N, C-alpha and C positions, 0 to 999 in steps of 0.2 A: 577485324580479331586481335589486331596491334594490341588494344590495352588489354585485351582477359588474357594472351600471349604472354605478358609482361606479370601480372597477378598471379597468373600456375609461376612462373619463377620464383618470384616473391613469399608465395608461398612455400615453394619446394624448398627454398634457401632460411627462410627462417625455421623451418622445421628442423631440416638438419642442425641448425645450429644450435637450437631448444634440445637436442638429443642430450641423453640423462642415463642412468645407471635402469633408473625405471621404467618397468616396460608401461607404456600407454599405446593400448590399440588403437583408439578411436587417433589421436594422432597419426597412426601410420597407415589409417584409413582413409585419412584426408591426404596424405600425401602422396600413396599409391594412384590413387583417384585424380589428382591434380598432377604427376608427371602423366601418367594415360592421355588425359585430356592435354597439355601441354605439348607432349609430343604429336598425338593428333590435329593439333593446328598448327602448329609447326611444317610439318612433312607435309600439309593441306596448300601452306604459304611460302616454302622453301624457304623458311626465316633462317636457318643455320644449316652446315654442314650435315649429311644424310649419316654419316657415320657417328659425327656427334653428336644427333638426335638418337641416333639407337643404342649408342652406351649412356650416356646421359640421362635418356627419359625412359626408350623401351623396354631395356634391358633392366633397366631401376626398377620399373614399374610392375613389370611382371617378377623379377625376386622377393621385391616388397608383400606383392598382392599375395604370392603364392605363402610367405614365411605367415603371414595374417591367415590366411586358409589352414594352414598345418595346427596353429595356436587354437583356435575356433572355426571349425567345422560350418560357422550356419550356410543357411542363402545367400542371402548377400555376398557374402565374403565366397564362397563358392562362384556366384554367378560375376565377381571382381577378378578370381584370378583365372577365371576362365578366358573373360574379354581381356584381360592383359596378355594374355599367353597367344591369344588370338591375334589380338592388334600387333604382339611383337612379330609375330607369324609372317602377319599378312605382309608388314616393311621390310625385312627380312627377303621375303620372295622377293617383293619389288626388286629391292636392290641385286637379288641374283639376278632375276630377267634383264633388269638393265647391263647389268656386266655383261651375260651372257650372249644380250644382242649386241654388243660392243664388239668380245673375241670373234663372234660369227660374221661380222661386219666385212665387207672386200677391204678397206680400208688399215681396219686389224691386219688380216692376215698377211696385205705388202708391208704392213710395221714388220711381220714377225722372219718375214722373207729379206727386209733390208737388215734385222738387228743378225740374221743369219749370214750375209755376207758381209757384215763390218768383222764378224767372226772370223769367217775365210781368209778375209784381209789383215787382220790383226795377225794370225798365225803366220801368213805369206811374208809380210813386214819383218816382223820376229824371225822367219826363218834367213831374212836376207840380212838381217846385224848378225846373226851368228856367224854366215858367208864372211863377212864385212870383215869378221875379227879373226876370222884364221887368217886374213891377207896381212901383209904390212899394213901396220897401226898410220904411220907417218903417211902412206899415201892415200888412205882411206877415212882417214878421219873425219873432214868433209860431209861424205857419201855416210858415213857413218854416224855425225849431230843428227843429218838431216832427216835420217831416220829414225835415231832418236826418239824426237820430235814428234813425227809421225805415230810414232809407235804410242808415244802417253796421250798424247789425241784420243789417238783409237780406242787404247784403254779406256779412257775417262767413259767414250760414248759407249762401248760395250758395257763396261759396268753399272753405267744407266739405264739400257736397253733391257740388263737381267735382273737390276732391280726393282724395275716398271711392269714388265713382264712378270716373274713370280711376284709382285703383289696384289697385282690383280685375279694370277691366280688362286694365290693364300687367300682375298677376298672372296672369290665365287663357292670356294672348301666353303668358306667360314659360314655367308652369307647362308649359304645352301644347309648347311650342319644347322643352325640356328633356325631355319623357316621352320624345317622338320621337324625338328626336337620341342619347339613350339608350338606348333599345331597336335602333335602327339599330345603332349601333357595337356592342351585344352580339351581336345577330345575324351580325355580318361576322366577328366573335372568335371566336363559342362552338364550342367541337368537337361533332361529331355523338355525344361518348357521352355528353354532359351530357343530366340529366334535367329533365324538367318545364319545359322551353322550349315545348312549343305554349299556354300561356297567355300566355306573353309576347306569342306571336304575336298569337292573339287579339286581346288587349287591342291591340293596334300597330293592327290592322286594325279594331279600333269605335272609332278616336281617329279614324282614318283618313277611313272613312265616315261618320263623326258630324262632322265638322269642314272636309268637302270641297267642299261646296256654302255653308257657310255665307260670311256678307260679311267677318263680323271677322276668321275665322281659317282660309279657303279656301288662301290664298296660303301660307300658314305649313306646311300637311302639304303641299301638295301640291308645293312647292317641297322641301320637305327629298324625300319620299318618293321624286321623279324623278329627285334627287342619288344617292340612296343603292340603291334597290331595285335596278339593277345589279351592286351588289357582296355582295348578302347571295342565299346561296345559294336558289334557289330551291325545292329541297325542302321548305322549313321553310311554303312557302304551298300543300303539295297536299292538306293536312288539311282547305283553307279552301277548295277550288274549286266548291262549290256558291254560296258566298255572295259570293263574285270576278266569278264568271262573271255571276252574275244581275244584275249593275250594268253588266255592256258594254250598247253600247247607242250609236246614232249620234253624230258629234261634232258639236254647236250651236254656231254662231261666239261664244255668252255663255264657250264650255270656253276663257276666253281663261288657266288658270289651270293647264290641263294634267291635268285628271282622267284624264277620258277617254284622253286619248294616254296617258298614266301606266298606266292600269290596261289597255289592249291590251298594252304593254311585255309588262308581269307576265302576261299569257295567253299570249301568242305564246311567251315563254322556258317555260313551264311544261310547254304544249303540245310544245316541239320538246325540254324535256329531259326531260317524264317523259308520252311520247306515251300511254302505257297509261291515265294517271289525267286526261289532260286533253283529250283528243279525242273522248271520250262523251259530258262535261259539252256540250262546245262543239256536237257532232253534236244531241243533244238539244234544245239552246235553239237552232240552226238549225230543227226541226222544231213548232216554236213555233203553225203555224197547223193542223198537222194532228193533228184533229180525231175523225175518224172519220166515220160515217154517224149522225146523230143521237144522239151522244156526251151521257148525262145525268152522268156519271163524276164521282166526289168533287171538286168543287174547277175542274173543267176550266172551265167561264166565267170565274169571276176570274182563271182564270190566265191564258187566253185577252186577256180584257182589260187585264192590266197587265203582260201580258208585248207587246201592239200589236204594231206590222209595225216598230218604230226597233228594235229590239230583234234580231229573227229577223236583219233586214237586217245590221246590225251584225257578228252572229257571222258570217252568211256572207260578209261581207268580209274578215274573218280568217281565214277559212278560206282563201279567195282566195291571201291573203297568205300562210299554209303553203305552200298549194301551190307558189308563184313562192319563195320564201325558204330555207323549212325542208330542212332533210336531206331526201335522195328516199324513204328509208326512210317516211320521218313521212310525208309525202308519199303513198307508197302503203300507208300503215296506215290512211289517212283514208277512202281509195278502199275497200281492203278494210272495216274498220268501216262504212261506208256503208250498203253491200252487206247486208252484214249486219244490223243495225237495220233497215233496210228490210223484209228481210225474215221479222222477228221481228214490226216494226207491222201486216203486212199479215194474220200469222196472227192478231197480236193481234186485228186488228177485223174477223176473220173472223165471219162470220154463221152460229153453227152450232146453233139453234133446231131446222130442220127435222133436224138428226142426232139431235138430243135425242130428239127424237120416234118416231125408230125405234127409238128405246130402246139406241143404239148408241151406247157412250161410249170403248171399249178400241181398239187397233190400229187407228188413223183412218189412212187413208195417205194424202200429203204430196200423190203425185202426183196420187193419184182425186178432191183439189177441188182441184188447179192452184195447190196451195203450194211453194215454193219453198226454203223454210228446211232443206232437206238434201240440197240441192243448190247452193245461191248461193253459197259459195265453192269449188265444183268445180274443178278447173285448162280451164280453156281454155273451158267453158261452151257448147261447140258454135262458138266461133268458128276452131276450126281452128290456135290456136296457145295458146300456156304464156301465161294470165292474169297479169300484174302483179302482185294481190293473192296469188296460188297463195304466193308467196315469203315476204312479209309477211302471214302471218296475223295476224289479231287473239288479245287473249289470252280465254280464257274470261270473259265478260262480267261475269259473277256475281265472277267469284275474280280482281279484279288483281292483280298481284305488288306484293309489298313494295317500301314507296317508297325506293328505293338513293339517301344522300348525293353518290353518285359519278354517279348517272344513268345507267352502265352497264344495259341492257337486252338486250343479243345485236344492238343493230343491226336488231331485226326478221326476224333470222334463224335466230336461237336461241331456244328456252323461255325467259323473264325468271326470274329468283328468284322461287319461291314462287307460282306456277302455271304453266300446258299454253296453249298456241295450239290453238285450234280449226282440228279437220281436217274435220270434217263432225256429221252429227246421224243420231240414224237414222233410218229411215225413215216413220217412224210415230209417233204421238201420240197422247194419252189424255186426256179431258176430266174435269175434277174431279165428282165425286157430285154435290154441293151448289156454292154460292157463286151471285150476283146475276147477273156475266155471266159462266158458267161457265170460266173461267179453261183454259188448256191446258197440258199438261206432255207437253217437251219433251226429252230425253236427247242433251246433247250431247258429242260425244268428241274429248279431248283429247288432244295430239300423244304422250305418253308412253299413251297409252290407257286413259284414265282417266274413267269415262266420269261425267258431271254432270248430276243431274236437277235443271229449272227450269220456273219456274211462269209462263207466259207469260200476261199480264194486259191487256183491252184493257179501254175505257171507264172506264176510273178512272187518276188521276193518283196516283202513289207517291211522287210528291216529299216529301209529309211526313214518310210509312213511311219513305224514306232519312234524311233529317233526324233524325228520332227515332232509327237508327241508328247516325250521324255522334253523338249525344250516348251512346250508351248506351257506344262505344267511348271516351268520354273518361271518365265514371265509371268505366270498369274501367280506365283510365291511374291514378285518383285513387287506386280499391281499390287496385291494384298496387302503386303508389308511395308507399302513407302507410306513415310511419314509416321509408321508406328517401330522404327526402329531408332537408334543412336544412345547417346546418354540420357537417363532420368531425367538430371536437376535439369539439363538444358530443357526439355521437354518441358518439363515443368515453367518453366521460368516464359521461355518462347511460344510455346502452344504447339498444339500439334493438330495443323489444318489443313490436314489432306485433303487437297479436291480431286483424287483421285480413287480415294476409296468411298469416298460418298459419290461417284460416280459410277462406282457399281461396275469398274470397268474390266473384262478379261474375256478369254478366249474360249469358247467349247470345244473342250477333247471327247475322245473317246478312247475307248481302249483296241490296242491292235498286241496280236499275240502270235508275230513269226515262227512257225514250227520247223518249215526247213528253207535252205535258200528259193524253194520256188513254190511254198502255199503258206496260208498262213489264215488265221479266224481277225473276224472284224466285228464290236462291236455295233450294232443297227441303233443307229442313231431315230430313235422315234419318234413321231410328230411331225417329219424335215421334208421336204420337197426340194428336186434341183429349181436352182435360178431360172430357169430354160423351160422348164417344164411347165411352169405356169404361164409363162408368156407366149409361149409356140403350142401348133396343133400336136397332138399326137395320137394316130389313132381315131377315137371316137371323139377324145378329149378337146376341148374345144378351149384356146389359147389366149391369153384375156387381150392380145393386141386383135385378134382378129376378131372378138366378140364387141369390144369397143372402137375399135376404127375396122369397121367392116371395107368400107371402099376402098382400104389403102393400099397398098402389096403385101403381098405373103414373104413369108421366112424364105420359103426356098425361092421365089422369087429375087430376091431379095440377095441372097446368097447366092444363086446363081450371075447376077449383073453384076455383086462386087467380084467374083472370081473373075469373070470377062474382063474385067476392067484391069486386075490384076495381071493376068495373061498375055495382057494383049503386048504385040511384037515390038510396038512404039511404045510403050503404058514407060509413063515419068511421076515422077513424083508429086507433078500439080495435075495432071490427069486421073493418078489414084485420088487425090483428093476431091476433085470437081466431083468424083464417079461417089464418091462417100457423101459428101455433101445431097448431091442428087438423093443417097437411099435415106438420110435426115427429113428431105423436104419428104418424101411420100413413104416413112415409119414413124410413126409418133411412138414413144414410150411409155410403157402405160403399167409400169412395176406399181404406182399408187393405189392399181385397185386391188392391188393384192390384201391389204390393213381393207379398205373397205369392204370384202368378201370375208375373214377370216376374225377380223374382230371388228363386228359390226354392233355388237350386243350393249356397246353404252363409248358414246363418246371419251371416255377417260380410260377406257380397252383401247383402244384405238389409237389413241395419244401416247399409253404406253409404251405400246407396242414399235409404233413407229422410231418414237424415242432410241429405244433399245436395241433397235435394226441399224438407229444413224451411227448409235454409239459402237456398236461392234462392230460391222464397217470400218470405222473410223480402227478400231485397235487394230484387226486382220490385217488393213491395208498398210497401218505402217509396221508391226512387224513382219507382215511380208515382204515386206520392201528390205529392210535391214536382213532380214535370211533371205533374203536373193529368193523368195520361193515366187516362179514362172507358171504356165500353162494353167490361169484361172480362167478358163472358158466355161460358158454355163450350166456344165453338169458338174465342176470339179466347184462349185460354190451350192449349199444349200441352205434354206430359208428356214427356220422353224414357224410351225402353223401354229402355237401356243404361245411365243414370245415374242416371235419377229426378227432373233438374234441369228447371225450368222455363223454358219458350222465350213471349215473349210475340209476338204477331202484329197486325198491320192496324191502325196508328194513325193512326182518321179524327178522332177524340174526344183534343185533349189541351190542355191550360194550361186549366183545370179549364171546359171546353165541356158536360161533363156535366152540369154544373148548371142549363145552358138549356136541356138536352133537353125534351121537352113531357111526359115524365114525369125530372122531375131523380134524379139520383144520388145520394143521399146519404150513402155511404159513401165511405172513402179506397178502395180496394182490396176485392179481392175475398178475403174470409177466412170463407167463408161453413163450412155444419157438414163437408162432404166436403173442402173445401182442410184443415180442420183436423185430418178424421178421418184422413188421410196421414199428419201429423206423430204417432202412436201416446198413449200413455194422458198424456204431459206437455203432450199438445194448443202449444198459444201461450207455455208457459213453458219457461222451459229454453233450447232452442238456438235459436228462433226467437225469443223476445224479445232474445237476446243478441247475436242475429245483425244484428235489427234496430236493435238500439241501436248494434253498430259501425257499421253501414251510416250510420243518421245523424251519427254521430259523425264521419266522412268529410266529407261533406256539408257539414256546419253549419262543421268545422275547414277546409276549401276553399270557402265559399261564394263569397269575392271571385271565385276561381279560375271557379267555373261560372258565375256571374251572367254574369261576363267572355262567356265563349264562349255561354250563353245569348243575349246582348242584342246578339251577331253573326248567332244563327240569325235570332231573329225578328223585325228588324228587315229580314229579306230581299223586296226590291222585288218579287219576283215572287208572291206568298204572305201572306193573311190569316189571324191565326188567329183571328178572333172564328165564332161559327156564327151565322147568321141563321136566327130561329123557321122560316122554310121547311124551309130544311135540319134544321132537329132536328126536325120532325115526320117528313121523307120520311127521315130515317136510321131511326127507332124503326117506323118505315113496313117499310122496308126488310128488319130485323131478323125481324119475323113479326108486325107488328098492322098490323091496318086495312089487307092489301094488297088489299084489294076497292077499296079508294077508290085512285081518279086524282089527283096531284099535279097541284100547277098546274108550266107551261110552264119549262121549266127557264130561260128567258130572265131570268126573274125573279129568279134567284141570279148575282147581280151583285157584281164588285170593288168595296170600299169606296175611298175619296178618301186622297190621300196619309196627308191629317192625322187622319184616323177610324182609317186602319190604325199609325200610329204612338201613337196612343191603345191603340189594341190590343194592341200589342207592351210598350208602358210597364205598360197594365195585367196585364198574364203576367208579364214582369219585376219587378212591385214585391210580386205577390202570394206567388211563391217565394221573394224576397228576405224576407218575411216570417217567411214557414216555416223558413227557415233559416237565422232569429233565434230559432225557439223562440215564437213564434205562430201560434195555431189560431183558426178559426171558433169561436163560443159561447164563448167564455173567458173574453167579458170585459177584453181586451187583457193579460191574465196572459200573462207570461213562463214558459215550461216549461224542465225541464231537458230534459236527453236521451232520461230514463228515463222523467220523467214525459207528455215529447211521445209518444214507443212507446207509452207504456201508454195513452193516450189515445185515439191513433187503433185500438188495438187493440179498445178498447169500442167506440165506434164504429163500426166493423167488422163487429163480431158483434151488434149492437142490434136486438133483436127489431123497436123498434118505428121502426129504418131500412130491415131488411131486408123488413116487410112492406108497405113501399109502394112497394119498388122494380118496372120494367117488368118485364112477366111474360115477355118474353124473355132477359133480364138470369140467370132462376132463381137467385133468392135461398133457395130450398130444397135446391139443389144444391149 
């Protein structure tokens, strides 16, 4: 791009020289575009100093584009002004992060200490000279001269240090102010049709949260946000409700910079403008103290300790404000959602152990067990008058409506676009056949007659799962828009030949709604089955392995043999590998028959399903590795019986936590013999490898966007992403090992301090950053190309040395 940069400079200089008193809008448009492109290319290739690029290109481009827009607010001018401000904000934010990382480094801290010592030394020399001068000058002349030389030298060093320290501090504040101002200006201007805006919103919020409590920068960010947020459309922040609402707290006396008041204003605006997206999150936060009886669910204790009473009280105060000042239909929606969520939680917390003992798990009556989910929203509910909530019914809780920029959702009396409202439930519910706490299965009836199957879980905090689904949606956006963003002129010249979009690479997501620290509702993914359920026998169901390989070992035989080999007192890695190889000789992969059984209508259907399966495996594998998702046993992977695609569930182990389990997970993702068997004769070569490389390429190309979003996610104050040794041990017990042993009291599982939680978040982000740069563990710091990285991961995932030491419940032979 060296030639392109030279042309941009030439165009800018020529147009600047050609300026005269006459206004030439077309000339200014070309100049603004050249400045913006030149700045982007120069920044990308480090052609010039960052400060020069900032002031000579990005700032000028943003200023000129804004002037053009103010003269004529055409669509192209709005788009240009928005893009220029976004790029200025992005570049300034990168400079801020770089400078901030510098002053946070150990080297800089040592330099500050040395500078302080120099000052103290200068004071001591000054004092020494003063004392010498009081004595006879003739007898101390040499000492005074020597001290004076040292004083001059120290003074220069102190001046240099002060100048450098003040310069960096001033630069940090300037870059931060410029980034926040530019992002706010762009968000106030940008049209709803503009794509790839979400990453800038995440960056803005990330800068706000990072600096809102810092002594040196809190006034800058809080004042700028306070003055600009009212003009920014609230729908831009709806995807960030988890991160925004989690920072709600009581207003303290020291909050004189207005962080909490600004945040509350934003929360109130989101709930008023987008009630179907904000109210549920706010009510879930207000339920922070509700953990049921004897909860030992995932992370519940950490959640409770982190929430505390102040956050719950703050959420309740905001709900009171909404009741008083929000539109009447919003107030009625709060009441109806509260009734619905309470009924969901009552069902989630209901102890069904005595029901399971009777071997009754289907068609359980709500009325028989004194549960009211099926009637909680009924008209009147026995009060003899029409209920206020009957008109303003909540939306299907696992299927919120599409986010509307115009905030038009039907005023609570019409179905919002993209969903239906709740009118009732089937009178009975089922229990899942397996599961640690036997979740309940219900069917919600929508206002258009649709039935929505849902899973109601108790004694389990689903917040982590919900946030991972949020990250998956972001990844889908990146995959969807790969090749569709960037400058239109360049795209027209070079062509937009992205193979990612043509391959239809995506992750299948589903709705998850946490209701409290210990309960939540999940969307039931129809037409799916567990990967392991197809292969193994269960009850009267004969698995594919028994059906197609009747003379070989059974699944239980394999499990016992594997476990015995691993538990032997003289077991070594070599003996475990030999045991694993013996299992492979007596247990053949059989997942290829899934496609023969479910897609036998035609050769085309079979081939399409297998191709979708292979691509889906590739996307899930690469994304799962980057995010460090573990615990991918055969019950946590679903396969779609209508399309062949893979669906991931249960994200209790993320951000490399699998490596801290009692039996560490050594593979980057699940790529066992049965998984590969479904891909056909070519295995991981061909479709799988190419789709994996495409996915890795997209993630690496958009590393900054992904890291910005993940930084906002992992810094969530309600959550910790580290896994304690006790937690790790209990998790693998839950999945089938040592179930007879009793665990330590759940009170032992507590949250970490803010400092430790921040360290855990920083470590998680740093690890993801390394992967996105092409660095993997065990490669001695060698940088890998995309193809090389994918090949390395495939080899690690299929390595018998790794598979043979996996946890038995993970079923590495399957």
